[in-house]
C-alpha positions in Angstrom: 0.0 0.0 0.0 1.3 3.4 -1.0 1.9 6.1 1.6 -0.6 9.0 1.7 1.8 11.6 0.3 3.1 9.5 -2.5 -0.4 8.3 -3.4 -1.7 11.9 -3.3 1.1 13.0 -5.6 0.2 10.3 -8.1 -3.4 11.3 -8.0 -2.5 14.9 -8.6 -0.4 13.9 -11.6 -3.2 11.9 -13.1 -5.7 14.8 -12.6 -3.2 17.2 -14.2 -2.8 14.8 -17.2 -6.5 14.6 -17.7 -6.8 18.4 -17.5 -3.9 18.8 -20.0 -5.6 16.5 -22.5 -9.2 17.8 -22.1 -9.0 21.3 -20.7 -11.9 22.8 -18.7 -15.6 23.0 -19.7 -16.7 19.4 -19.8 -19.2 17.6 -17.5 -17.9 16.0 -14.3 -18.7 12.5 -15.6 -16.2 12.9 -18.5 -13.5 13.9 -16.1 -14.3 11.0 -13.8 -14.1 8.5 -16.7 -10.8 9.9 -17.9 -9.3 10.1 -14.4 -10.2 6.4 -13.8 -8.5 5.6 -17.0 -5.4 7.4 -15.9 -5.4 5.7 -12.5 -5.8 2.3 -14.1 -2.9 3.1 -16.5 -0.7 4.1 -13.5 -1.6 0.9 -11.6 -3.3 2.8 -8.8 -6.1 0.8 -7.2 -9.5 2.6 -6.9 -13.2 2.1 -6.6 -15.8 4.5 -8.0 -19.3 5.6 -7.3 -19.4 3.8 -3.9 -22.6 4.1 -1.9 -22.1 6.2 1.2 -24.7 5.3 3.8 -25.7 7.7 6.5 -26.0 6.4 10.1 -28.7 8.3 11.9 -29.5 7.5 15.6 -27.9 4.1 15.2 -29.8 3.2 12.0 -28.0 3.0 8.7 -29.9 4.7 6.0 -29.4 4.7 2.2 -29.6 8.3 1.2 -28.2 7.9 -2.3 -24.9 9.6 -1.5 -21.9 8.2 -3.5 -18.2 8.6 -3.2 -16.9 9.6 -6.7 -13.6 7.7 -6.4 -11.9 6.0 -3.4 -8.2 5.4 -4.1 -6.5 2.5 -2.5 -9.2 2.5 0.3 -7.4 5.6 1.7 -8.1 8.8 -0.3 -11.5 10.1 -1.1 -11.8 12.1 -4.3 -14.7 14.4 -4.9 -14.8 15.6 -8.5 -16.4 18.9 -9.7 -16.6 20.9 -12.9 -17.9 24.2 -11.6 -17.0 27.9 -12.1 -16.2 28.4 -8.4 -15.8 26.0 -5.5 -18.3 27.1 -2.9 -18.2 26.5 0.9 -20.9 23.8 0.4 -18.4 21.8 -1.7 -15.9 21.9 1.1 -18.6 21.0 3.6 -19.6 18.1 1.4 -16.1 16.5 1.2 -15.6 17.0 5.0 -18.9 15.3 5.7 -18.0 12.4 3.2 -14.7 12.0 5.0 -16.4 11.8 8.4 -19.1 9.3 7.1 -16.6 7.1 5.3 -13.9 7.0 8.0 -11.3 8.2 5.5 -8.6 10.7 6.8 -7.6 12.3 3.5 -9.7 13.8 0.7 -9.0 15.7 -2.5 -11.6 18.1 -3.9 -10.8 18.3 -7.6 -12.4 21.0 -9.8 -11.6 20.5 -13.5 -13.2 23.7 -14.6 -10.1 25.9 -14.0 -7.4 27.3 -16.3 -4.6 25.6 -14.3 -5.2 22.2 -12.7 -2.9 22.9 -9.8 -5.4 25.6 -8.7 -8.3 23.2 -8.9 -7.1 20.7 -6.3 -7.8 21.2 -2.6 -6.7 18.8 0.1 -8.7 18.1 3.2 -7.6 16.1 6.3 -9.6 14.9 9.2 
């Protein structure tokens, strides 16, 4: 299993490659598909569109939340293609981290001129 920092760097590299090839302006689903392709090409294990149940008062409920991509069962990726990341997007990834038990998450917005400006790291 790769260390968090090494794995995070590889994910960033894959996202930058996708952005270099496609540029901004597409739907989130296109970036997700291409990022998964890049992760596969790089031999990085991941799962996508994982159900994220909510436990409320001791009862597990299926509220149709999904983790976009979970890399190596360690790093949660929340993908966006929006003009501006809003506080609700940050709240969303922090809540997903809490619900999933993951410690590290990357909020990746592909709708930016430079990909390095579209990646935000969150740690619980």
